[in-house]
N, C-alpha and C positions, 0 to 999 in steps of 0.2 A: 408470407414468406414466413411464420410460425408454423403453418399446416406444410408447407414444404419440411420444414424440418421433423415434423413430426413423420409422413410419411418415409422419410427416407430413414430413419432410426430404424423403421419394422422393416423397410425392404433390407437393410445391414443385416439384420437380425437373421432373416432368411438365406441372404447370402452366402453367409459365415455358419449356419447352423451345423454346418458338417464337417468343421473344425481345420485344423490346420495342416492336414495330413496331404496336400494337395497345392501348397505353397510355390507362388509364383506368380507369372506376371498377367495370367488369365485372371486371377482373384484381385491382382492389383486393378487392372480393368472394370472389372465387377464394382469393386468399392469407387474408382471413380464416376462409374456410371451412375452408382446409386447414391451416392453420398455427397460428391463436391460438385460435379456439373460444372456451371461455369464460374461455381464461387471458389476462385482461385487468383491470385494475382500471377500463377505460370499458366503458360500456354498449355494445350491438352499433350502437344507432342513432350515438353518440358517437364508435365506432371509424370507421365512416363518415364522418361530420361529416370526422374530422382528415386520414381519407384525399381527401375530396374536396378539401378546403384544399392537400394535399402534390400533388395534380394541377392543381390552378388555378396554383399558384404554381412549377410546373415548368414550365410551358409556353414560357414564352421560351428554356427552355433543353433542350428535346425532341430528341434526338438527339446531344446533347454525348457526349462522353465523358471522364471524370474519372479520377484516380486518388489513390487516398490510401493512407497505410501506418499499419501498427499492429504491435505487436508479436505473435509466437505463444501466445494463451492460447486455452481453449475458449472463452470469449466472442466473441474477435473473429474466432475461426474459424465458430463461426454466422452472426457478420455476415456474412463472406465469403463464403460458400458459398451459405448461403441468404438472409438478408437485402438483399444487395447484388441478387441477382438480381429477388427482390421489388418493389425500390423499381425497378428498370432498366424491370421491365414496368407498373408504376402509371403511373410518372413519364415513362417515355423519356428518362431520362436513365443512361446506361451508366456502371457503377463498377467501376474494379479494383482490386479492396481487396487490398492485398498485403499478408502476414503475413510477417516477417522477426524478425532477434534483438533484444533490444532495446537492445544496443548499435548494432544499425546502423540504427536508427531514428534515435538522437542521433546518429549518425555523416553520416546524411541531411539530420538537421534543422541542423546545424552548418555543412555545408557551403551548402545554400540562404543560411543565415544570410551566410556567409563572401563567396557569391560572387553572388547575387541571382538566380539561376537556379532557375526555378519545376521543382524536383524533384517536389514532391509537391502536389495541391489540399489537402490538409489531414492533418495528424498526430493520431494519439491517443498522445501523450505523456506520461509522468508528470506529476504536478503539481509534482515535486520539482524541474522547472525553471524554477515562478513566477517567484522572485527572478530567475532569468535573462532572461526572458523580460519582466517589468517593466524591467530594467535596461537592455537591449540594445534595447529598444523596435522590433523587428522583427517582432514577433506583434501582430496586432489585438489592439486591446480590443473584446471583445464586448459590454459595455458601450456605448461608443460607437457600434460595427456593426449591433446590433440596433434603436441610435433613430435612426440615419442611414442609411448606403448600403444595409446589410442588411436595411432594416424591412420591405420587401416579401417578403422570404424569409424572416420570423423568424414560428415559429408562434403564433398567439394563445391556442394550447393546450400550448405547453410546459410550463409552468408553473414557473418556475425555483425556488419557493421550495420545491418537493417534492424538489428534489436535496439529499442529506443533505453532500454535501461542497462547498459553494460559497466555504465560508471557507478553503480550502485553495488555490482557484483566483484568492482576489482577491487585489489586489497592494497595497502600503501607500495608493495615491493612491486607493484603493474601486473601480479598475474590475475587471471580469471579465475575467479574460485567457482560461480553458481551460473548458471543459462538461465536467463527467465524465461516463465511457463505461461505466465498469468500479471497482469498489472492493474491496478485500480486506485483512484486516487479519493482524496479527503476534500471533497469540496463544498462551498456555498450553496445554498438550496433556497428557492425562494418563490412566493406564488406570482408569476410573469403577467396573470392573469386581473390579480388584486394590486398590484404594482403599476396597474396601466390605465386603472377604474378613475374616472376625473374625479370622481367624488372624492376618494381616497387622495389622491393627490392635490386635490383644492385643498382639502382639510390639514392634510402633512405641511404643504407650504405656508398655511394662515400658523399654523403652531411652532411650526420649528426656523422659519425663516429659508428654509433651503428645499429642493426637490426630494420626490423621493424619487430613490433609484437605488441601486447595488451599491450597498455600502464598501467604500474604501478602506475604512476605518473602525476601530470597535467602538469610538464614540460614535458613529452614524448608526452601526449597529444597535445598539443600546437607544437611540431614539426611536428607530424602528420598532425594536420591540415593546419599547413602552407604548407608541401609538397603534399598536395592531389589538395590545391584551385589552381584551373587554369591549373589542368593538364589535359591534354586531354585522355579519356579511351574512347573505340569503337566510337570514332568521337564523343562526346560530352563533353563538360567543365563541369568538377565537382568540388564539394567543401568539403572540408577537416570537415565540421562542421555542425551542424543543432540545432536550437532552436526556440523561439519565443519571443516577445518583446513589444506586442500592451500590453498599460495601461487597464488589463480590470481583471476581478476577478478570471479568471484562472491563471493569473501571480503570485498571491500569492500562490496558491498550488505548482507552480514551486520551491518557494522557502523555504517554511514549511515543503515541502517533502524533507526533511534531507540534502538542497543543502549545508547548511551551514557546516555541521558534515562533509561532503564529503572532505572540504577544511581544518578542522581539527579545528572548534570551539567548546567550549565547553571542557567537563572533559572526562577519561574514564570511562568504565561501558557498559555494555550490559544489556536490550537492550537499554538502553539511560544512559546517562552522567551524574555523580552525584559528587559534587552537584550543576553541571551547566550543563542543557541541549542543546541538538544543536539548541535550538532556543535561546541560550542563556541565558534564565533565569535559576536563583540560588535560590535554595531552604535550609532549614536550617537543621538540625537534626532531624526536626518532620516534614518535606515534607510543611513546609510553605515557598510560592515563597518570597523571599528576594529583587530581582530587576530583572531588564534587561541589565540595563546601566552599563558600567563599571564602573560608577561611586559608585554605591551599589555594587559592584562585581560580577554583571554578565558579557556576554558577546555577546550580539546582536551587539554591536557597536565598538568590539575589535578590534586589527589588523587581526586576522583570518577572521570573518564576512567582514570586509570591502574587504578584500584581494579575495573572494569568492566571491561579487559583483563586483568587479572590472574585474576580469578573465572573468567574466560573460559579460561584456559590450564590453570588447575588442574582446571575441572570435566571438561574433554575428558580429560584426562590420566589421572583419579582414576576416571571413573564412566562415561564411553560406551565402544563397542567399540574395541579396537585401531586398526580400519581406520579408524574416522573422522578422525583425521588428517592422513589421506592424500585424504580425499575432497573432492569441490566438490558445491554446492550440490545440482545435478542428481542427483549420486550419492548424496547422505545423505537426498533428500526420501522416498524409498521405504520405508527402514530402519524405522520406526516403524510401519507397517502390516502388516511379519512378525512381530511378536507379541511381539519381546523387548524391548522398550524401556518403561519403566515411566512416564516425563515427558520431556517436551521445553519448555523455556521457550519456544520462538523458531521457531512452527510458522505459516506462511502459511496462511489459510486458503482460499487458491487452491486447495491439495488437497485440500478437503474432498471434491467428485465422486470421487477416488482411493481416500480412505478410506473409502467406504461400499458398495464392491462386493461385491458378494456371494462368498461364498465365501471371503476373508478370514480370515484368524487374528483379525482385531480386529473381526470381524460376527457379529452372533449370526444364529442360523438364520430369526430372525424380519426379519432386514434391519436392528434397530437395533444404532448402535455399540457396542461394549464400551467406548469412549472417550467424552471430553468436553472442549471448549474452556472456558477460564474466563479470566479477566483474570488479566494477566502480573504475578508479584510484583515489586518493587521494591527496589532497593539502600538500604543505609545511608545514601548520601549524599539520598537523595530525599524530596521534603516535599510534602504535601497542595497541588494549585494547580500543581504541575508535571505535562507530559504524561507518559504511561505507555507508549507502546509506537507502534508505527507504522504507518499506512494506506497501501496503495499506491492512487494514482485518478488511472488511467487516461483524459487527459481530453484533449478536442477542439481543437486548438489550428489557427489560421489564419495563414497569414505574411502579411506586407505585401507581398512580392514575389509574391503569387501575385495575376493579373489579376482585377480584382473578378469578371465572370461566372462565372469556375471558381470561385472561392470562393464564389460564391452559390449555385450546383451544389451545391458540396461541404456547405456549410451545409445548403444541405436534406437530403442523405445522412444530416450527423450528426445532425439533429433526428429525422429516421423512426428513427434506430437505436435512438434515447435515449427515444421517445416513450411516453406511457402507453399506446396500441395496443398495442407491443410489447414492452415492458418488462417483465412480469411471465413472461411465456413466455423471453423470454433470459436474464432471470434464474433460472429453473429450468432452464437448460440450463449458464450458467456459473456461476452460485451467488457473482456477484461485485454486489453488490446499491447500488446508489446513488440509489432514491428512496424516499422514507419511505411515499408511497403502496403501492408495492409491498412492501415489510417487513412492514406491516400486512395487506397480502391474506390471506383466508382459506384460500387453496389452500399459503401457506406455515405458517400454526396448523396444517393436516393434516401436511404436510409434515416438519414440526420436528423430530417424535420419531426421526426417522432421520438427523439432521444436527447431531446430539451438542453441540446448545448454542449453534451459527453464530446460528440466528433469535433466541434467548432475549441472545445479546449484543447483536446489533443493534437491538432492541426495549427494550435497558437504557439506562439514565441513563451508565451506564460509558462508551458508545462514543467519546464526546467526547475521552476522553483519549487517543485512539489518532489520532495526525496523522502526515502525510507531511513530509517536508522543508519548512522554511518561506523566507520571503523573505530571510533572514541570508544565504544565500549567496548570492553575486555570479555566479558561472560554474560552475553544476552539473558540466557536462559534465567541463570541466579539474581541479576540484576533487574529484571524486567517485574519478577515477583514481587519486589518491594515496593513496588508505586502503588497496586490497589489498596495497601493495607494502609502505608502512612497518607494517601489522599484520600481514603475512607473514611478514616477519623476526620478529615476537615470535613467532608459531606455530612457525616454524621452530628457533626459539630461537637466532637470529641476536645478537636485539635483547631487553633487558632491557622489558617493559611501558612502564616510563617511558622510558624509550631511545626506544622505537618511537614513542611521541606526542609526545617532544619533535621527535622526525624530522619527523611529519606536520604537526604545527603550523607548522615552520617553513619546511615546502613549500609549505603553502597560501598564509602569507603575503608568498612568494616571487613566488606567484601574484597575490594582492591586489596588490604592489609592482608587478609590470607594467602592473595594471589602472589603479593611480592614475596612475602615469608618461604610459601611454596615454591617460589621459582620454577615452578610446570611452563609459566610460557616464556622463560628465557631473558635475553634480551630487548624485545619487544613487549613485555608484562609491566602492569604497575612498579612505578616508583615515587611513592609519595610524599609532596614536597613540604618546606618548612611552614607555619602555620603564621600568617600577619591579617592585620582587618582587612575590611572592604577599602578604605581611603587609600593603603598600600599597594595591594592588587589591581585599582581600577587606574591606579597611577603609573604602575609599571605595563598595563595591557596599552593605555594612551601613549607611553615613549616607544610604544613598539609598534604602533598603529594600528591597535586591534581595539575592540569595545567591550569587551565581558570580562570581570561583571561591572555593569554600569552602575552608577549612583542609583539613588531614587530621586524620580523627578515628583517635583513637589504638586503639580496640578497634573493630576493622569488624565483629566477630562479634557481633551486635544480638540481642537476646531474638526466639526466633523464632516465628512466630505463623500458626495455619492457619485455616481458615474451612469449614465443612459446605456441599458443593458444593450441595446439595439446598435447604438453607436461605439461599444466596448467591442462587440463581434465583427465590425466594419473595422476597425483598428487592425483588428490582427489579420485581415486579408490585404 
């Protein structure tokens, strides 16, 4: 299949090298022949029907040059290099799809919000900004846009209900503010072959008294990490855990991407805890943020959060390669594929394509992986009904500062690259699934054995427990940058876990206090609560049927639990 992708991309370049002068159905048919083939959930007749709609809707904008931006991911590279050229050839709208760093996307977006200057006509930015977009009201409500100004350029075949991430891009007012383009989760990763080795299983059972399997809780994860660390497999000393610890901006998203929720921070609720979310930020009944520290009813520095940081520190020191503590996200990413890591709690499925390449130590000769993805284990403070991990959902966003005609042209492009015509093919290239119809497509049933459980996870009921940052966060860009500095102090040994989280929640509240004072977010912006102690806020939460902030559990090493991976997959089916 990979060979087919390469050939079709070359063919596409030849088909569209003549530019967009002759836009129309002939160009659409050439695109469908060269690039899509049978990799679509639509019949060829319906593909052509959808392409004809784009051709007709784009006529008022023919010859226009638009600019859009996204971070550099395989999915967006495919859009930028292949789909943008196809869209131009079919519609006559020329698209410059810039690929820039994730931080640069947010910076450009912030600048556009602050100055009103139209830097880009559309952005693919993480749905983590949903609370920011809703409160600042500088992004168009797509719900209102599709019903009004954008009605004539909204694809009748878009099928919003087919997108699996809409709850992540919908604000408390019920409006959709962002359209998902690509989506990937943080899952537990483990060496399926090592876990099924008879000697490993026997030795583990003899030492710990229970079966080696996918850990259900952090207690079992810790035992497995200890068991494999220093064990010799295939003549090499291996490690029971992998992570990264350098004080660097990438350390921030390691934790904002729902690490605290996996430990049991915050309240029950999907896609995010309410009234306290997985960042430990509490909101009132009007969705106004009232605090981050325990002293105001938040949970960023509560027992569950501190436990989550302490476990991170303990495990990286005891069970990961010594070099891990000095690594960044991008440096640590390839390490498990080198064949010396038994398990990793926190693996972005965006790495899947890189983990299944022929010739890797973690790939069998027949191309099937020696590893699997499974649901992440949870910490001792976690309760049923809480989220269990993070999904990244890069989503199309139209700013109000973009002129209507340019926003319409960009909206057409956004719908083209997420359309049912192209989505199956795009998903095979990038493996960042956003549509239910694509997830269920027979081509993914055929490919599933080579993707290590990715498709099984996305077809399972478990996936709803993985979600992005929610609407409690009033200003994602300002608050997210605080995390790597605070946790970096704990990682470097400069502060204890408790002191680091005390500092983080205090810094978050300073930002909220400034927002409250400025009044820039109106009656949905922060309104900080009075301060009381942990016992007061815990009693208040319990009286209202909530959890956070929880009191400290004296014995944080709970009864370990594991589950057989194959039995788990069967239970999903």
